[in-house]
Structures are given as C-alpha cells and as structure tokens.
N, C-alpha and C positions, 0 to 999 in steps of 0.2 A: 504494500500500500504506500503510495507516494502522494502527499498532499500537493495540490495545485494552487488553490486559493482558500483563504479562511477569512470570514467576515463575522465580527462580533459586535453586538449592540446591547447595551445594558448588562454587560457580562463582567462581573467581578471588577477588575481594574479599569474597565472600558465602559463608562456610562454612556458615551456617545459611540457612533458607528466608526469602526476601523476595519480596514481590509488589508490583508497581507497577500502578496502574489509570489508564490514559490516557483512559478513556471520557468523552466529553463535553468533552474539552479540545482546543482547536485548536492553540495555540502553547505548547510546553513547554520550560522551561529547567531545566537541572540544574546547581546551584551547590554546590560543596563543596571542601574542602581537597585538596591533592595527595595521591593515594593512597587517597582515600575510596571510590573505586569508580565514578567517573563513566564511565570508558572501559569498565568491565565491563558496563555496561548496553548499550552499543552492541555489544560483543562477544557478549552474550547473544542479541541480535536477529540478528546475523550468523551465529552458529552454528545458531540455529533455522532460518533460511532456507536456508543454504548448507552447513551441516556443516563449517565452516571458521572459523578465527580471523581477525581483521582484520589482524593483523600477520605471521602465519606460517601460510600455508594448509597447509603440509605437516605441521605438528605441532599439531593441535588439542588433543592431550592436555595441553598446558601450561595449558589453561583450568581444569583441576581445581584447586580450592583446596588450599593446603598442608595436609597432614595428613588430607585427605578421601579416602575410599575410592572415592567415585563422585560424579558431579555430574548434575544434571538441569536442563533448560530447557523451559519451557512458554510458548508465545507464541500469543496470539489476535490476529488482525489482520483488518481489513476491506479487501477489494479488489474493485472494480467491483461493489459492492452485495452481496457475499457474505462471510460470516464464516467464517474458517478457524482451526483450532487445530492447532498442531504441537507434538509432545512428543518430546524427545530425551534420552537418557541415555548416559553414558559411565563405564566403570569404570577405575580407575587401573591394575589389574593384568591385566585381560582386555579388550582392545579389541573383541573379538567379542561381548561380553556385553551391549552397549548395545542399547537399544530405540529405534526410530524410527517414529513414528505420525503420520499426518496425517488430519484429519477436516474435512469441510465441514459446519458447524453448521446450514446452511440446507437442503442437499439430502440430508444423511446419508451422502455418499460417504466411504469410509474406505480408507486405504492404509497398509500395513505394509511393512517392509524399507527399509533406508537408501537404497539405490539408487533404488527406486521412488518413495520420498518426494521425493528430490532431483529426479528427472525431473518429477514432477507439479508441484512448486513452481516449477521453471524454466518450465514451460509456463503456469502460472497468472500468474506475475509478469512474464514476458517481459523480464526484466532480468538481466544477468550479475552474477556475484560481483565482477568487476573494477569495473564501473560503480558498484555499491553502495558498495564500499570507497573508490572515488575521491571520492565525495561525502562519506562519513562520516569518512574518515581524513585529509582535508585539514586538519582542525583541529589535528592533532598532527604536521604535516609537519616542524616544526622539531625535534621530539624523536625522530622515527623515521627511520632511514636509508632511502634510496631502495632499497637492495638487499633490505630486508625487507618492503617494501610490494608489493602485487600489481602486476605489470608488464603493460602492454597497449599495443597498437599504436594509432597515431592512427586508422587505419581502423576498428578495433574500437570505439573510443570514439565516433567520428562515427556509426557504425552504430547504437549504442545511443541517442545523443542525437538523432538525426535522425528518429526515428519508428518504427524497428523495435522499440524498447523502450518499453513503456507506463510512463511515469515520472511520479510524482506532481506535480513542479513545473509540469507543463503540464495536469494533470488528465486525462491520456489521451495520445493521440498528438500529435506535434508539429503545431502549426498550419501550414497551407500557406504562410503569409506569413513564417514564421520559417525562416531558412536553417540548415543543420546546424551551421555554425560559431557562429552566434548562439545556437543551442540550447545548445551547450556552455558558452558564456559565461553564459547565464542559469540553466541547470539545475545546473551544477557550481560549486562555490566557486572563488575565484581560485586559480590554480596547481594545481588538482586534476586537470585534464584534459590529457593529453599533446598533444591536437590543438588546444589553445587557443593561438591565435596573436594577435599584436598586430594590431588592425584596420588595414587598409590606409588610408593617408592620401595625399593628392595630394603629389607631390614639391614640396619647397620651391623657389621661384624663386631663382636665383642673385642674390646681392646685388652690384650693380655699384658699384665704388668711385666716390666722388664726385669724386675728383681734388683737386687743390690749390685752395684758395679764392683767388680773384683779388681784389686790393684794389679797393674801390669807387672809381669815378672821382671826381675832385675836383668839388665842387659849383660 
C-alpha cells in the first residue's frame, strides 16, 4: 500500500483543511517540532484504512480537533496496481452521522457503509490493524504505554509477517527463502513485533581455567 494523497479537516492537529501529495515520491520524511502534527498524519492514514486511532482503537472520537464539530479524512492510495480512494467523516455529537465511502478509481467499484468499507479494505490490503500499528507506532514506543497500544499474539504477528499478509516491505508476499521470524525482523522496526526474538547463537564453549603458571626451568 502506497499513499498518494491525504486530506485532513478537523482532525487532531489540523482544525482546518490540509492536503499532502505523496505522488511521485519514494522516501518521505516528516520533520517538525513536538506537537506540530506529525503523528496526526499517521493517525489520518490509520483511521482511513481501519476506522480506528493508532493509540486507542476503542475511542476514535478523540481524533476530532478541539472545538471542531466534525472531522473528515480522504486518502488515495495505490495497491497492487490499482488506485483506491477512501472518504470518512465523523461528527462530535452524533457518531451515527458519519459517512464512509470507498471507490476504486480504476474499475469504478464503489462501496458505502462503514462496515462494508472496512471489510473491503481488509480484503484488499490483506493486512491487520495490529500489524499496521506495530510498524507505525514503534517510533513512539517510548512515549506510549504498552496498555494503550494494540495488543497481538506472537502467532498473529508471525501470520501477518510470514506471507498471509501482503506487506509493502517485501513488495508482495514473503519470499520463500525468508523465514517468518526473519520477516518480522526485516519488515517491522526493532521492538515493534511481539514475536521478535533474539536470533539463536551457538552456545559458548566453557572456558577452562589455565591453572597456576609453573616457573620456567633454570637454563
């Protein structure tokens, strides 16, 4: 999944509308002061794809900017040669008044309703919310308590990293030559994956004491 454009309005650090265009860019870095809205960009992509926030999946309403009556997120992304556009809105006072719409810009397929959009995106991406957040949220592990981050079992993580999840670091499915544990090492950032374990090393040979040095014989 490669983001092409992201538009936020009334979303966390962006009370007004802001659009980022990633088209034609390979590696992107976001640098700004603390509180400027760097994490809000990742949260915008997270909400567009999974209808959840990256730090508290049970309360996405916290994503609405202070003083805003509603928020909207528009994400256009490229996945396996097809362009998709997802549009989501949320109202501060009426959670049921939001709109959720997904459109394939190449085939014309259109889907409405939050649950149907969620299911279609899950089928398209073949990647879980937990795996997505494990990759993205690891950068702020020091400032986010483990209780507020999405929890997952080692088996779930290995399932996503080992090939049942089409993930961009490998450009598709996991190569046959890469083991599931190695996939976690390479695809996820350090300490992001619960099934990440220290690679096995051969046991160290016990060091035998040299004993006492004997004086050299007289010449």
